[in-house]
N, C-alpha and C positions, 0 to 999 in steps of 0.2 A: 468579492465579499466586502466591498468598501471601495475607498479611493485607490488604494494600491495593493497589489498582491503581496502575499507573504509566503514564507516557507516555514513549515512546522514539521517536527519529527517527534514520533512516539516510539521509543526504543526501550530496551532492557529485557530482563529474563522473566518478567512477571506477566500475568494474564491481564488483558485489557487494552492492548495497543490498537488492534483493529476496532474494538468496541469504541474507543475514544474517537477514532477517525470517523466512524459511522455516526457517532453523535454529532459531529460537525456536519456531516452530510444531511442529517435530519434537520439541524438548525438552518443550514443554507436553503434546503428545500422549503422550509417554512417561510422563508423570506423571498421565495420565488427565484432563487439563484440556481441556475443549471449546474448539475454535478455529474462527474463521471468517476467511477472507481475502476481501476485496473488492478487485478490481483495477480501478483507474481508468486511463483512456487505453488500456491494452492491450486487444486484442480476440482474440488467438489462443488457442483452446482446445486446440491440438494441441502444447502444450509439455510437456516432461517433468514440470515441477512440477504442472501441471494434472492430468495423468494420475495422478501419485503421490498428490496430495491427495485426489482423488476416490475413491481406494481406501482411505482411512484412516477408520476409524470415529471419530465425534465431531469430524471436521474437515470444514468446508464451504468451498467456493471459489465465488465469484460473479464473473464477468467482466462489467463494465458499460461498458467502454471501447469505442470505435469505431475505434481504431487511430490512424494519423497524424493529428494535429490541424492543420486548415487555419488560415490567417490569420483573425483576427476579422472581416475584411471579406467573407470567403467565406460564401455562404448556408448551407453545410454546418456552419459553426461552431456555429450554434444547436442542431443535432442533438447535437453533441458536448457542449455545455453541458447540455442536458437529460439526456443519458446520465450525465454526472458528477453532476448533482443527484440523479438516481435512485439512483446508487451511494451517495451520502452519506445519502440517506434510509434505504437498507438498512443502512448502517453505523450510523446513529443507533439504529435499532431493535435491532440486534444489541448495541450497547454498553449500551443502557438496559435490555435484557431481563433481565440477570442470568443468562442461559443460558450465556454464554461467559466463560471466564477470560482469553482472548486474542483480540483483534480486530486484524487487520492491514489497514491501509489502504494497499495497494500503489500507488505512483505518485500518491498524493494530493497530495504537495508539488508535483509537476509540474502537476497539475490546477489548483492555486492559482496557481502561477507563470504558467501560460498563460491565466489569467483564466476558466477553466471553472467554478471555484468561488470564492466569496468566503471570504477568510481567516476572517471572523467566523463564517460558517456551520460551518466545520470546528472552530473553537474552541468553539462551542456544543456540538458532539458530544463533544468532549474533556471539557468541564466538567460535562456532564450524564450521563456514563457511570456505570454502576453502580460503587459504591465498591471492589469487588474485581476490576474489569475492567482489564486492562492493554491499552493501545492502542499499536500500533506504526505509525508513518507512514514511508513511504519516498518517495524521488524527489528529483531535482535541484531546487535552488532553494528550499529550505525558507525561509520568510519569518521575519523577526524575531519576529513574534507567535507563530508556531508554536514556534520555538526557545525563546522565553521560557516558554511553557506546559509544555514538556517537562522531565522529570526527567533524562533522559540523551539526549545528542545526539552521534552519531558522524558524522564526515565521511569519506567514501570518496573518495580523491584518485587521479586517473589519473596515473601516472608514465609508463607505456608501454602501448599497446594494440595487439593484433595487427591490428585493422582498419586502423591507420595504415600497416602494411606490406603490405596487400592480403589478409590472411587473412579468409576468409569466416566468418560465424557457423557454429558447429559444434554439432550435436546433442549434448546432454549437457553442453555447456560454456556456450553462450549461450542455449540454449532447450531 
């Protein structure tokens, strides 16, 4: 996305982190820059963003999550960890390849916060990315190490959310 790659993070407890990263994907696509989005934790391929990205040339989306993450003591936790590690392997290949100008690691901060991925493993992907590859990380709970590695960090803060007053998730708004 320019002369040199960058690292950006969208974190916090508010709505809009993924949306912000997908805005960057739209911008990059408009400039003819190839994009890949790897979704961690999330498992739904029936979202509006999945459908839209699948229809865009030079934009790929890979869903590697398994959905709601159980406690680490639950036997299913190991499956979630393996899924996240596979997502990070895919992300690493994409970032190293030189094929993409923008690599979005959606919910990777949450994957680290939930101990599905080691912070060091994510940092290795960031540090070894191709020089002109911009990497965007999203999700609650960005760690100090990830924040330190980033060029730009934005915190999305929840002031009020419709869920709190009983509003259900709405197509086109939340998914």
